[in-house]
C-alpha positions, -999 to 999 in steps of 0.1 A, spaced: 470 490 -47 433 492 -40 426 477 -75 449 448 -66 430 441 -34 396 441 -52 411 417 -77 423 394 -49 388 396 -32 371 387 -63 394 357 -68 388 347 -32 351 349 -37 351 329 -69 372 303 -50 348 300 -23 318 298 -46 336 270 -65 342 252 -32 306 256 -21 293 245 -55 315 213 -53 302 207 -18 267 211 -29 272 187 -59 287 160 -36 257 163 -12 232 161 -40 249 131 -54 250 114 -20 213 121 -15 205 109 -51 224 78 -44 206 73 -9 173 78 -28 183 52 -55 195 27 -29 161 31 -10 140 26 -41 160 -5 -52 157 -18 -16 119 -11 -17 113 -27 -51 133 -58 -42 111 -64 -14 81 -64 -33 68 -97 -49 78 -106 -83 49 -130 -89 15 -131 -77 -4 -164 -69 -29 -178 -92 -62 -198 -87 -92 -207 -111 -113 -176 -114 -90 -153 -92 -78 -121 -109 -50 -100 -91 -35 -69 -104 -10 -45 -88 5 -11 -96 29 8 -76 45 44 -81 74 55 -58 72 91 -43 80 117 -68 85 147 -44 120 158 -36 141 130 -19 111 112 -3 111 75 -4 83 59 15 75 24 28 44 14 9 42 -23 1 17 -49 -13 19 -87 -11 -1 -117 -22 9 -153 -15 -7 -188 -12 -10 -202 23 -7 -239 33 -45 -244 32 -48 -230 -4 -63 -198 7 -48 -166 -6 -31 -140 18 -32 -104 6 -17 -75 24 -11 -37 17 5 -11 40 24 19 46 54 24 70 59 59 87 88 78 72 104 85 40 140 71 39 161 39 36 151 30 73 113 30 63 120 9 32 140 -17 53 112 -18 80 86 -24 53 105 -54 43 104 -65 79 68 -61 82 60 -79 49 84 -108 59 69 -109 92 34 -112 80 45 -141 56 63 -160 83 36 -156 109 9 -167 84 24 -202 87 14 -202 122 -20 -185 121 -37 -173 89 -67 -158 109 -64 -120 100 -70 -106 133 -46 -129 152 -20 -125 126 -19 -86 129 -18 -90 165 13 -114 164 29 -91 139 23 -61 161 43 -79 190 70 -89 166 76 -54 156 75 -40 191 103 -67 199 125 -52 172 127 -20 192 121 3 161 106 38 165 88 32 134 52 21 129 30 8 101 -5 7 88 -19 -25 72 -47 -45 58 -45 -82 57 -70 -105 39 -76 -142 37 -94 -152 5 -109 -185 -3 -110 -185 -40 -135 -214 -41 -161 -199 -22 -153 -163 -25 -153 -157 12 -128 -131 23 -119 -120 59 -100 -89 65 -85 -70 94 -70 -34 94 -44 -19 115 -46 18 111 -50 17 73 -75 34 51 -105 13 42 -107 -6 9 -132 0 -19 -157 -26 -34 -178 -28 -66 -200 -54 -81 -211 -62 -114 -247 -51 -110 -236 -14 -104 -233 -13 -66 -200 1 -51 -187 19 -21 -161 21 8 -160 -8 33 -172 6 66 -155 -19 91 -140 -16 124 -102 -15 124 -74 -14 151 -44 9 157 -13 8 135 14 -20 141 44 -11 163 29 13 187 13 -5 216 13 -41 229 -17 -62 234 -37 -47 206 -66 -66 191 -79 -63 156 -114 -71 146 -121 -94 117 -148 -86 90 -161 -111 67 -170 -104 32 -181 -124 1 -166 -115 -33 -192 -121 -60 -187 -130 -97 -175 -100 -116 -170 -81 -83 -138 -64 -73 -121 -54 -41 -95 -24 -44 -68 -21 -18 -47 11 -19 -24 33 2 -31 68 10 -7 82 -15 -34 71 -42 -63 91 -27 -48 120 -6 -26 148 -13 -24 186 -16 -51 186 -44 -75 161 -31 -90 152 4 -90 116 13 -128 115 11 -126 129 -24 -100 105 -35 -119 74 -23 -150 86 -41 -129 88 -73 -117 52 -67 -153 41 -60 -165 55 -92 -137 39 -113 -144 6 -95 -180 8 -103 -176 15 -139 -149 -13 -141 -172 -40 -126 -203 -30 -146 -181 -30 -178 -164 -64 -171 -130 -45 -173 -100 -68 -165 -84 -62 -131 -51 -49 -147 -71 -22 -164 -87 -10 -132 -54 -11 -113 -39 11 -141 -68 35 -139 -67 40 -102 -30 47 -104 -33 71 -131 -60 88 -110 -36 92 -82 -19 119 -102 -47 143 -97 -43 142 -59 -7 158 -62 6 132 -38 41 134 -24 39 99 -12 44 64 -27 11 49 -42 3 13 -43 -31 -4 -56 -39 -41 -53 -69 -51 -71 -88 -85 -63 -115 -100 -86 -131 -133 -89 -154 -153 -112 -163 -188 -120 -191 -212 -110 -177 -217 -76 -188 -183 -63 -222 -183 -45 -247 -153 -41 -236 -128 -13 -251 -133 22 -245 -119 58 -214 -132 78 -220 -114 110 -199 -82 99 -199 -60 67 -213 -75 38 -195 -87 6 -195 -52 -9 -231 -59 -23 -252 -59 9 -236 -37 36 
């Protein structure tokens, strides 16, 4: 009789293990499906085409989160505005789930829609901030928005809690833009976002990125930014194409051991319409800080 109970207990244990295994597989499949849905949603909201203009070089790279089931809300965008100038944005939504990916789409769509009302970067971020607050979401986003005149090379930018961008010029100078930013979007009403003017010179580049490119367990954000500065400086001096620089920057993101999305947007300009750098009342063009 004891032997019979031992067999029964063994069978019951195997049955329980089988049931738990089946449940675990179902949960894993559900989570995998949710991640795939979020990634598809995220990619579907990113622009398929980038604007073109004489002498303008734009390149992007995007890598989704590679840690566990994380799916972030990083985005980039570039579009032609009614006056012919180019709107550029990059940002990151707090959170790693389907809600973050959907909120990212709302932010990007809001920026595009409001850019038809005002293209001034500071005012545009302020209006977008109020729009997001009106939606009642608990999420928030960091963002950089730029307005570029491809004829003159004049670029105006405003930041909402986002990491600064990197600049480099063909004469060997490079660095991180030291401008004044405002708070993230979707936290407090009535926020103001200072605008800084720059001049993009022939052969120069600006590199916009999200923190997944430069910050992670293996690298501090300062070290990560320094790494991008070196890459941008080499690329500008060597005259490398924007696509090559974007690929090198996203490749370098592997060294940070990031658990987040990584997005890179490279802006370059050449042609006779670009004048030498000067001062515009704020940070210089990436040539003369």
